N, C-alpha and C positions, 0 to 999 in steps of 0.2 A: 756600744763602743765600736763595733764593726761598722755600723752605719756611719759614724763620724769619720772613721778612717777612709771609707770609700768616698764620702762626699767632700772631704777636705781638699783633695787634689783638684776635684772638679771646680770648687769655689775659687781656688787659686788660679786655675786656667781661665775662669770667667773674668777674674779681675785683670788678667794679663792680656786678654783679647780686647779688641775695640776697633775703632775706625778713625782714619785720618782723611779728611776731605781735601783733595788737591785741586786748587783753582789756579788759573794761569792768566797773567797779563802779558801779552806780547804785542807791543806797538803802542801808539799814542792812546792816552786815556781820554775817553769821551763818554757820551751818554750810553752807548752800547756796552762799554766796559762797566759802567756804574750799574746798569740793570743786571748784567750777568753776575757781578759780585754780590749784589744784594740778594738775588735769588739763591746764589750759592750759600750765603750765610744762613738763609732761612732753611735750606735743605740740611745744613749741618745740624741745626737745632732739631729738626724733625728726626734725623737719624741718630741723635744723641752722640754725635762725633766727639772724640776727645780733644781733637785739635784741628785747626784749619791751616793748611799750608798754602800760602799765597806766593807762588813763584812769579817773579817779575823780570821783565826786560823791556824797559820803556824809556823813551826820550823825554817824556813829560806829557802834558795834556791840559785840558780845560780846568780852570780853577773850581767852577761849580761842581763838576763831576768828581774832582778830587775830594772836595769837602764832604760830599755825600758819602763817598766811600769811607772816609775817616770817621764820620759819624757812625756808620754801620760797624766799623771795627771796635770803636769805643763802647758801643752798646751791645756788642756780641757777648752772649753768655759762654761761648766756646772760644778758648784762647786762639789768637791768630798769630801765626809765625810767618813773617815775610822773609822770602828767600830770593836774593838776587842771583839768578842762575839761568843757564849754564855759564861756564867760563867764557868771558868776552861780553857778557850781558852788562847792562847798566840800570841804575835807578836814578835817573837825572830828574831834576825839577820836581814835578808832582810825585814821582816815585820816591824821592827823599822824604817828603812829608809823610807818605804812607808808611815808609820804613820806620820813621820815628814814632808813628802812632801805634805800631803793632806791639803785641805783648812781648814777642821775641824777634829780634832783627838778626838775620844771618846773611852771609854772602859766600859765593864760591870764589876760589882763587881766580885772579886775573879779571875781576869785575870792579866796577867803580860806582860811586854815587856823588850827588852834589849838584852844583849849578842850579840853585833854586831861586834865582832872582825873578820876581814877578814883573810882568809888563802888561799893558792894557791896550785893547783895540776898541774903536768906536768912541774914543774920548773927545776932548775938546779940540777944535782946529788948531793946528800947529804943534800938537803933542804927538810924539812918536811912540806913545805907549800902546800896549796891546793887552786885551783882557784875557790873558792866559798865563800859565806858568811856563816861561820859555826855558830853553836849554842853557841860556846864559852865554851862548857863543857870540852874541852881538854886543856884549858889554865891552866897553873900552878899558884901557889900563887904569883909568881913574874912577872906576866904579866904587871904590872904597871911600871916595870923598863924598861931600855933601851932595844930595840930589839936586838936580837942576831946576825943578819946578815943584810947586806944592802938591800937584796930583801924584807925581812919581814918589814924592816923599811919603805921602799918605799910604800908597800901595806898599812900599817897602816896609814902613814901620808896622803896618798891619800884618804883613807876612812874617816879620821878625817876631812879633808878639805871639803869633799863632804857633810857629814852630818851636819857640822857646817853651811855650806852655806844654806842647807835646813832649818835649825833651824832659822837662821837670816831672811830668806825670809818669814817664817810664824810667826815670833815673839815668838819662843819657846826657852826653856832652852838649849842653845848651850853648856854650860859647862858640863852638865850631858850627853849630846849626845857624847861628846868627851870621857867621862869616859866609856860609853857603848862600844866604839870602843877599847880604849886602855886597859881597865881592865875588859871587858866583864860584866859590871855592869848591874843589872836588877832591875826593880821596879814593885811594885803592882799598881793596878789602883788608890787606894787612895793616895799612895805616889807620883805617877805620876801627879795627879791633884794638889797636894800640892806644888810640885816643878815646876809647870808651864810647864810640858812636854806634857800634853794633855789639852783639853778644857773643857771636862765634863765627867761625869759618868752617864750612862743610863742603865736601866734594860732590855729594849727591843727596837725594831725599832720604834714602835709608840711613846714610851717615848722619844726616840732620836729626832724624828721629832718635838715633842712638845717643847723640850728644845732649839732646834736650830732656832725655828721660831722667826724672827725679828733680828737675828744676821747679822752683816755686815762682808763680807769677800772680799778679793781682788782677782778678777778673771781677769787675763790678763791685769793688770794695772787699772782696773775699780772697784770701790766699788759697791758691789751687796748686797742688803738686801734680806735675805731668807724669803720666805713666805711658810711655810710648815704646817700650823695649820690644814688645811683641804686639804689633798693631798692623792691621791691614790698611792699605792705601787705596782709596777710591777716587778716580778722576771724574770731576764734574765738568763735562765739556759744554761749550756754548750750543744751544739748540737753534732751531730755525728762526725763532723770534729774535734772538740776539744777533744772528747773522743778518736778518732782514733789517733790523735797526741799525746795524753797523753800515750796511749798504746805503740806506736812506740818509743817514747823518754824515756820510762822507761828503766833504765840501764839494768835490768835483761832481758827484752824483746829484747833490742838492741843487747845484748851479745848473746842471743840464735839465733837471726836472722843472725848475723855475722857467727857463727859457722855452722849453717845449710847451709848458702850460700857457705861457703868454702868447706864443706864436699861434697855437691852436685856437685859442679864444679869439684872437684878432682875425684869423681866417674865418672863424664861424660868424663873427659879427659882420664882416665884410661880405660874406656869402651865406646869408641865413638859409637854414634848411638842410645844411650838410649833416648836422647832428653828430656824426662820429668825431670830427675835430673838437666839437664842444665838449663831448664826454671825456675824451682823452685829455683835453686841456684842463678841465676842472679837476680830474683826478690827480694829474701831475702837479698842478698848482697847490692843491691841498697838501700833498706829500712834501712839497718844497717848503711850504709854510710851517709844517710840523718840524722839519729839519732846522729851519731858521729859528724856531722857538727855543731850541736847545743848543744852537751854535752861536758863537759871538760874532754877529754880523755888524758891519759898519753901515749905519743908515745913510751916511753921506755918500758912501760908495753905491748903495742901492739906489739912491735918488739920481746919481749921475748915470747909472746904467739905464734907468727908466727914461731919463731925459734924452739919452743917446738914441734909444729906440723910438722915442717920439719924433726926434729930428729926422731919422731915416724914414719914418712913416710920412712925415710932412713933405719930404722930397717927392713922394708919389703924387701929392695933390698940388703942391706949389713948386714947380720947377725953378730951382735957384742956381742953375749951372753948376750943381754939385756942392754948393756951399753947405746946405743943410745935411746932405748925405755924408760929406767928409767930417763935418763937425759932429754929427751923430756917431760916427764910427770912433772918433777920438774919445768922446765922452763915454761911449760904451766900453772901450778898452780900459780907460782909467777907472771907471766905476767897478768893473769886474776885478781889477787888480786890488782895489781897496776893499772889496766886499767881504772877503774872508781871509785876510792876511794875518793868520794867527801866530806865525813865527814858530810853530811846532811842526816837525816833519810829519806828514800825513794829514795835516789839517790846514790845507791851503788850496786854492784853485790854481792849477798849473797854467803857465803862460801859453804854451802851445794850444791848450784847449780854449783859452780866451781869444787868441788870434783866430783860430778856426771858426769859432762862433761869431766873431765880429764880421768875418767875410760872409759866413752863411746868413747872418742877419741882414747885411746889405743886399745880398741876392734875394733873400726872402721878401723884403719890402719892395724892392724894385721890380721883381718879376711876379711872384705869386700874388701878393696883395694888389699890385698894379693890374694884373690880369683880371682878378676878381672884381675890382672897382670898375674897370673898363667894360666888363660884361654887364654890370648893373647900369652903366650909363649908355649902353647900346640902345638904339631905338627899339621900341616894343614892336614885335612882329605878330601881334594878334589883337583882336577886338577892333574898336573904332579907329585906332591909329593906323591899322593895316589897311582899312578900307578907304579912308579919306585920302584924296589925291591919287588913288589908283585909277586905272583905265579899264574899260570894259566895252561891251557891245549891246546895242539896243536889240531886243528880241522881237519887237513888233513896232508898227507905226503908232505913234501917239503924239498928241499936242500938249497935254498937261500932265497926265499920269499914264504910266505903263510899266513894262517889265524890262529889266536889263540883266545881263550876266556879267558878274565881276568875280574874278578868281575862281571861275568854275561854278559859282553859286548864283541862283536866281534871286533877284531883289526887286521889290516894288520901288519905283522911282518916280520923281516928279521933275519937270523941266519947264522953264519959261520959253524955250525954243522948241518948235516942232521937230520931232525926230522920226527917222524911218528905220525899218528893220535893217540891221547890219551896220548902222552908223557907229563909229567909234565915239565913246563918251568918256568924260572925266567926272569922277565923284568929287564934289566940292563941299559937301556937308552930309551929316547923318543925324537923323532924328528918330531915335528908336530903331525900328526896322524899315524905315523909309529913307531912301537916298535922294539927295538933291544933286542932279547931274547937269552937265552942259556939254555941248559938242566938243570933242577933243581936237585940238589944233596941233598939227604935226610939228610946228616950230617950237613947241614946248615939250621937250623930252621929259618923260616921267616913267612911272612904273607901268609895265605892260601886262596885259592880261594873257597869261600863258594858257588859259583854258577858255579862250573865246570860241565863238561859233565857227564851224568849219568853213562856211562861205566867207566870213570876215578874215579868216586866216589866209584864204586864197587871195582875197583882195589885196593883202599886203604885198603880194608878188606881182599883181597885174596893174594896180592903180598907179598912176603917175601924176602927182600934184604939181 
């Protein structure tokens, strides 16, 4: 009996203790956010966490990343509580979908959600769509009317069905969710609570845990009652891997890596043997390709960018009075603008960066590549090409074969004209190590032998032809 009395309080304390894993979305949702949250969910399972708190402040993000996050939420054995916080934060676009998918949706005062209209990038020519979930700020007053083209209609209808399915699964307002997609509607926290879009309003994470204590949620088909009254909060912060992925997949960084990779490889091919530019170029290009694999790039924009670079390169070989160079810069700028125009803050290439690289590209092709190509086209200064047409001095008297000095070196030579020691000669051919020479005529200026015999050097000052 005494043993039961002593153990009973301990068992109650064990039931009231636990862990809440706190994850944070701050900024646009992309591949780095997706990787961070998926690893966070796995960690919550390993730690036997009672609840996952997903704090959000996001303008939206990429559709593919959002859907992977929602799949992870639905498949999580640990209840997920999405919390739009602190005051002034928002869960726009993709954030609204994630809020609807969570087991419990909460917001802080003075926050908002909505504007979940999808748009597409990289679509058919003439379409203004973008392959992201935009903030909805670009929608016109008539967004509630019929869509203008079949592609947009397909995207909107798919998004409506998706968010209505999430709303029905969690028992939230599906009609308003459809308005958020079709008309980019938005709500404040108070209005969202009144319209049954969210479950509660909390001022902080401890207040949130207090309010959800005792609530029952459906987790993988099972009813689970939350016990969060006395629970520790552990913050799972992004590690170096997430931070590196966030840097690489930033559109501006990916754009810079791509251009550096292309420039370095072009320099390596135009000046073989440099090695370092080739290594740097290959690494940067592989990193850029990895980023483009997970980012919604517009292939028409990429093609224009490459055509622009080709035109600027062609200006080096085929002078066109600037036509190719100017056309290349225009194509480069237009292609760069089209390349990653996602319409989501934080996921686009900045215009100043594009202009800067357009000017740098023109300078690179006109100066650096031009110098490398001119260096390759410069006459060879070694071997047979250096010897033929050079001048020298006969080292002895001979009629058919003898020895001559050319560029400070002794060569066996043959001549059809008798020569005397000290005569100036010109090399007209070379067969192996034997030179064919002829008497040098002063009226034909050519390469001079700076290492001629001393007496021949003296003759240059005393002889008068």
